[in-house]
N, C-alpha and C positions, 0 to 999 in steps of 0.2 A: 170901698176901694177894691178893685179887682186885682188878684194876685195869681200869676201863672207860675207854677213851680215845675220846671222842666224835668227835673230828676226825682221829683217826689212821687210817692205811690198813692194809689187810692182806688176805691170803688166800693160799691155794694149796698146795702139795703137799709131798712130802717123802720122806725116806728116810735111810739111813745112808751116809755118805761120809767118807773120811779116817778117822783113828783115831776110833773111837766115843767118845761122851761117857763120862766116868768112871762107874763103878758107883755107883749111888745118886744119879744126876742128878735134879734137880728137874723135875717135870712142868709143862709150860706148854700152855695151850690157846688156840687162835685160831679165831674165828668171823667169817665175812664178813658185811658189811652192804651198805648201798646205795651207789650212785654219789654222790660228793660234787661233784667238779669236774674239769675237764681241767687237766693241768699244761702250762703254756705251752711251746712249742718253744724259746723263747729264755730259759728259766728260769735256765740256767747263766750265771754271770758271774764276772769277776775285777775287782778294784779296784786302782788304782795311784795313788800320790802323783804330783802334777804333775811332780816332779823326774825321774820315770822317763821321761817324754816328752822331757825335756831331755837325757837320757843318749844320746849319739850311738850309733846302731846297735842300741839295745835293742829298742824297739817299732818294728821295721822289717820290711818284707817280705823283706829280705835275711837276717834272723836266722832261718835255716831251722829250727833246732832249736826255738826258742821258738815259731815259727809252728806247728810240728807238735804241740808239747805242748798248745797251745790247740785246734787242730783235733781232736786225739784226744778232747777233752772234748765235742765236738759240732760239727755243721755250722753251728749257729746259737747265738749267745750275745751277751752284752753286756759291753763294757769300760767301766768307769767311771773317769774320771780326775778326781781332786780331792784329798781329804784335807787335813790341816792345812797342807801345803806350798802348796796352791792359794791360800791367803789370805796368802801371802808372795811370790807370783810376779808377774812382769810380762811383757808382750809387747813384743818388739823385732824387727820383721819381718826385718831384714837384719843384726841384731846377732850377738853371740857367745853361744851358749847356755851356761847355768850350771845345775848340778843340786844346788846347796847347799840344805839344808833351809829356811833363811830368806833365801835370795837366789837364787831360781830365775828364770832368764830363758828364755823360750820364743820360738822363732823360726819363720819361715815354713818353713825346712828341717825343723825338728822336726815340724811339722804334715804336711809332705809324707811324711815317713817313717811317721808314724802312719797316714796314709791307706793307704799301701802295706801296712802290717800288717793293717789292717782288711780290705782287699781280699783279702789272702792267706789270712786265717782265715775270712772270711765273716761276722765278727761286727760288731755295731753299737756305738754310742758314746753315753755320757752324759758331758757336759763340765761341770766345776765352775769357776766364775769367781770372781775375787778380790774379795770384799766387805770382807775384814778390813783390809788395808792398802792396797788398790788405789785407783786413781782412775777416775772414771766414764769419761773419754775413752779411757783405755787399755783398760778393760774392753770398751767398745763396739768398739774396733779389734780386740781379740782375738776377740770373739764373731764379728765379720764374717769374720775370717781362718779361724776354725774352721769356720764354716758354708760358706764358699766352698770350702774344701779337702775337707771331709768329705762334703759333698753329702747324699745319701740315707742315708749311714751314720750320720748324727747323729740321735739320738732327741730329746734335749732338753738345755737348759742348766739348771744349778743356780746359784743366786746365794748364795754364802757357804757355808762348810763348818761344820756344827754351830753355827749362830748362837745357839742357846740357851746356849752356853758362851762367847759373845764377851766378856762381862765378866771371866770367869775367865781367859780367854786373853790379856787385855790389849788386845783389839781395840776395845773400847768401855768407857767409864767409866759408873759409876753403875748404875742398874737398867735394863739393856737387855733389855726384855721383848719379847713377841711384837708388840705394837703398834708399837714402835720399829723392829723388824726389818722388819715388813711394809710400813711406810712407805718404808723404803729399797728394799725389793724392788720395790715398785710404780714408784719413780722410775727404778731401773736397768732394769727391764723395759720401761718406756716409751721410754727412750733406745735400747735395743737394737731394739725394734720399729720405731723411726723409720727404721732402716737395713735391718732384716730383718723385714719385715711378717709373714712366716710363721714366725718363730722360735717353737719350742715350749719350755715350761718345766716343771721338776719341782721338788719341794721338800716340806716345809721343810728336809729333810736334817738332822734333829735328832739329837742324841746321847742321847736318852732322858731328858734332865734335865727336860723339860717336855712331857708327853704331850699336853696340851691344845693345843699348837701345831699338831699335825696336824689336829685337828678344826676349829680356827679357820681354818686355811689352806684346807682343803677347802671350807669354807663361803664364804670370801671370794673364792676363785679358781675357784669352781664354773663349769664349762664352758670353762675356759681353762687346763687343766692336762693334761699328758701322763701324769704319774706323781706319786704321793705317795711320799716317800722318808724313810728313817730309818736310823740306825746302831745297832749293838749289839755289846758285848763282854761275856763272862761276868763278868769282874771285871778289876782291874788286876794287872799282873805282880808288883807289890810286895806285894800283899795276901797275908798268910800262908795264906789260904784257896785260893790259886791252886795247887791240887794236882791230880794225876791223878784222884783220887777225886771231887773237886769238878767237874772237867770232864766226867766220865762220868755224873754223877748227873742225874736228871731236874730240869730247871730250872723248878721250880714258881713261883718268884718272878716270872718274866718272862711267864708265861702270860696274866695279865690284860691286859698291854700288847698282846700279840699279838691277843687277842680284841677289844680296843678298836680296833686298827688295822683288823681285818677288818670290824667294824661300820661304821666311818667310810668305808672304801673302798666297801663295798656300798651304803651310803646315798647317797654322792656319785657312785657309778658311775664311779669313777676307780681304776685299778689301783694297788696299793701295792707298793713294792720295797724290800727290805733292801739298800741300795746300798753299804754298808760294814759289814763284820763279820769277826770272827775270834775266837779263843779268849780270850786275855788281852791287854788293851790295853797299849800301851807297848812292843810288839815281841814279845809272847809270852814264854814261860818255857822255858828249856832243860831238857831231861829230861821235859817234858810236852807242850808245843805242837809239838815236833819229833819225836814218837815215833808209833808205830803207833796208840796210843790216840787220837791226833788224827784219824786216818782214820775210826775208828768214830764219834767225836764228830761229825765233819763229815757223814758219811753220815746219821746220825740227825737232826742239826740241819737239814739241807736238807729232809728229809721233814717235820719238825715245822713249819717255816715254811710249807711248801706246804699243810699241814693247816689253817692259819689264813688261807688265801686269798692268800698272798703270790704275786706274779706273777713274782718272780725274786730271786736272791741274788748279790751281788758279794763274793766272798771276797778279803780284802786280800792282796796279793801283792808280793813283792820288797822293795825298799828302803822303809823307813818314814820317818816325819817326823823321826826322829833321825839319818837318814843312814846307817843300817845295815840289812842284810838281816834281816827279822824271823824269829824262830823259828817263827812260825805260817805262813810262806809255803808255798803248795802247790807253787810252782816255785822250786827252790833255785838259788843262785848261789855255788857252791863257790869259784870263782875267776872273774876277769874273762872274760866271754864263754862260760863253761861252765855251761849250764843243764840241769837234770834234774828228774825227778819226785820231790818230797819226800814224806815219809809221808802228809801230809794229802791230797795229790793223789789218792791211791788211793781215798779216800772220795768225792771228786768224781767220779772215774772210775766207781766202782760205781753211784753215783746216776745218772749219764748212761746206763748200761745199763738200769737198772731203772725209770726214771721217764718212760716214753714212753706217754702215754695218759691214762686217766681214773682218778682216785683213788677208792678204795673205803673205806668206813668199816669198823671192826672192833671187836669186843669181845675184850679180851685178858686172860686170867687167867695171871699170871706165876708164881704159886707163890712169890713173894718174890724171884725172880731179877731182876736189873737187865737186863731184856731188853725190846726194842721190836720191833714188827713193822708193816710197811706193805705195801699192795698196790696195784698199778696194772694196769688192764685195757686191752688194745689188741686189738680184734678178738676172735679166738678164744683169745688168750693172756692169762693172768694171771701177773704177776711178783710173787712174794712176797719181800720183803726182811726177813730176820730178823737182828737185831743183838744179840748177847749182850755187853753192856758190863760184865757182872759180872767182877770181877777174880779170882774164885776158884771160882764155882759154874758147873758145866756144866748144860745143860738138855736135856730130851727134849720136843720140840714135837709136839703133835697138832693136826690140823686136821679136826675132826669135821664131818660133813655135806657133805664135798666129794668129788667124783669127777671123773675126767678121763680123757682118752685117753692122755696121755703127760706125763711130768714129767722135767725136767732140772735139775741143780743146779750152781751155780758158787760157789766159796768165796773169800772175802777173808780172807787169813791172813798171819801173820808169826811169827817165832820167839818173840816175847813182846810184851806191851803196850808195853814200853819200847824195843822194837827200832827202829832208825833205818835198817836195811837188811834185805834178804831178804823184802820185802813182795811178795806176789803176789795177783793177781785171776785166778781160773781157772788157777792154776799158772803164770802168766806175769807178768813184770815189764815196766815201760815201758823200752824200750831207750835207748841213748845218743843216738839221733836223735829221741826223743820219740814213738816209735810203740809201740803195744800190739798184740800179735798177735791179740788176741781171746780168748785164754785157753781153758781147757778147761771144757766144760759136759757133765757126765756124766748118762746116763739113770739114773733111780732109780724104784723102786717106791713107789707111794703108801703112806703109813703114818706112821712116826715120823721126825722130823728131829732128828738128834743135833747139838747146838750146843755145842761146847766153849767155855769161858769165853774172853773176849777174841777173838772172831771174828765174822764175818758171813757170810751165805749169801744168794744170789739163786736162787730156785727158780722156774722157768718151767713153768707148767701149761697144756697145751692142753685146753680144755674143749669 
C-alpha cells in the first residue's frame, strides 16, 4: 500500500545494524521533500496535576533525580500545571498544603519550591487556575502569587481545565457552552489584569468535545493570547479498544482536528500547544501504556503533532486526578521519592535527540508495514527517524536519490513491545540518577536500513 503523508517529515541514510531484519522483510521507500517549518526549541513539555505542586519536595530544585530526568529531555521545555485537580484547588499562602484529588491546597512554600525546580531545569511554566469550584478573589490571589514567584519563568495562565466538559464534570449546570465560558473567562481575566497588568493568557484548554471553541476563542481574543491550547487522549482506559494494536495504529480519526487547529493557529497568528495529552485517559492501561510500545507511540505522536504546526506538547506525568501514578507517566514513581525513566520516557528522549532544526516533508511508501518516518535538518545534518510500529513485520528501508558524506545510526530497542525494562537508546539506558550517557551511534554505509518490527532508529546524515 502506498501512503503519502503530506505533513510528515523524513529523509536520510541507512544501513544494516544489529540483527538484520528477517528474511522476506517488506520493502519501504522514503523520498525527501521541502522544508516545512522549524521545531521550536521549547517543544518538549511535561504536564502535572496541581496536586503534584502541593506534594512536598516533588517539584523542587532539591529533588536532584527528578531535575536531572527533566534536564535530560532538553535544556528548554515547558511545565504545565493544571488538570482536573486544578478545578478543585485553593490557594492559602501560609496554610498547610494538601495534595488530595478534590481537596488540594497550594501554599507560598509550594510555589517557592516550584520556582527552584524551574530554575534548576531551565524550563518555563503554564499555570492553570481554578474556574470549576474556585472563587474569584482566591483565583486573583493565587495568580498574583504565581506571577510574583515565577517571574519570567511564567508563560501564561489558563482559566479552567477542559471547560467544554464542565457540565459533565458537575462544575456547571445546564448547557454550559462557549459563550457562557468565555463570559466567565473575560470577567476573571479582567480581575487578574487589574492587579497584574502584564499577565498573559492561554486557552481555551479544551478536551476536544467542541472543536469550534478554539476557533471562536482565537477570534474573540485575537491579539491578546500567548497560546491556543487543547488536550487529547487516544481513548479511555475502560474502552475495549484500548489495546496495544489500537495505540500503535495510525490515528486517522483525529487528523481532521489537527488540521483545523493548524488552520486556526496560522490564520490568527497565535501558536497552538497540546498542553495535556497521553495514551489512554483515566490513568492509562497496564500492559499497554507502561510498555516499550508506548515509547514508539510517543516518539511517533510527537512528530505527528509537529507536522500539524503544533508549537509544543505536554505529556501527562506522575499522579493523576484520581490520586494514583498513571500507567502512561514518562517518569515513574515506584516508591516515595524514587523516580526513574519509565518506558514512555525513551520515546521523548529519542525525539529530543532527533527534532532539532527544520522539518522536511516526505513521501513514504510503506509496502503495507505500520511504519512511519520523519526528518529534521540542522545545518549540514539531516536526522531521519524511522519507527517500525508493526507488531510482526520487519522492513527494509530504501532512501533513493540521497547521497551524503557520512551516516551514523542510533537504535531505540527493547526485548519486546511488551517490555517494561531493558529499554535502550543507542545501547544505553537512563541511569538511577536520571542521566543518559549519550548512547552509541555507529557509522554505516548508505544503502538499506533494516528495521525489525517494534523498534525505531535515528540516522544522522551529513550532506
